[in-house]
C-alpha positions in Angstrom: 189.0 187.8 1.9 185.3 187.2 0.9 186.2 183.8 -0.5 187.9 182.7 2.7 185.0 183.9 4.8 182.6 182.0 2.5 184.7 178.8 2.8 185.0 179.1 6.6 181.2 179.7 6.8 180.7 176.6 4.8 183.0 174.5 7.0 181.3 175.9 10.1 177.8 174.9 8.7 179.0 171.4 7.7 180.6 170.8 11.1 177.5 172.1 12.9 175.3 169.9 10.8 177.4 166.9 11.5 177.3 167.7 15.3 173.6 168.2 15.3 173.0 165.0 13.2 174.8 163.0 15.9 173.2 164.9 18.8 169.6 164.9 17.6 169.4 161.7 15.6 166.5 160.4 17.6 164.6 163.7 17.4 163.9 163.7 13.7 166.7 166.2 12.9 166.4 167.2 9.3 168.7 170.2 8.9 170.0 173.5 10.1 169.8 177.1 8.9 172.3 179.7 10.0 171.6 183.4 10.0 174.3 185.9 10.9 173.4 189.4 12.1 175.9 192.0 13.3 175.1 191.2 16.9 174.6 187.5 16.9 174.4 184.2 15.1 171.0 182.5 14.9 170.9 178.8 14.4 167.6 177.4 13.4 167.2 173.6 13.9 164.8 171.7 11.7 163.4 168.7 13.5 160.1 166.8 13.7 160.2 166.3 17.5 160.8 169.9 18.5 159.7 169.3 22.1 162.5 166.8 22.6 165.0 169.2 21.1 163.9 172.0 23.5 163.9 169.6 26.5 162.2 170.1 29.8 161.8 173.8 30.5 164.2 174.6 27.6 167.1 172.8 29.4 168.3 170.8 26.4 168.3 173.8 24.0 170.3 175.8 26.5 172.9 173.0 26.8 173.1 172.7 23.0 173.6 176.5 22.8 176.4 176.4 25.3 178.1 173.5 23.5 177.9 175.2 20.1 179.3 178.4 21.6 182.2 176.6 23.2 183.0 174.2 20.4 183.0 176.8 17.7 184.5 179.7 19.7 181.6 182.1 19.8 181.6 184.8 22.5 179.1 183.9 25.2 175.6 185.2 24.5 176.3 185.7 20.8 174.5 182.5 19.6 170.8 181.9 19.6 169.6 178.3 18.9 
């Protein structure tokens, strides 16, 4: 059980990294950190142009959050980017 969770976490992180690499290529994307708590999953994006990643009034980061939730099957409100 632990091993399968470990493998699925690894697959999730690899797919998330691939998605963000494509999505944030022009924003100096350099990696992602994932922290899982009992109530939510925190995704920390490492990039040089953080203002571009956030977008005007945080719009882009909200869009990215929604896409990640939908694409990876997280319940709404359980992911923080």
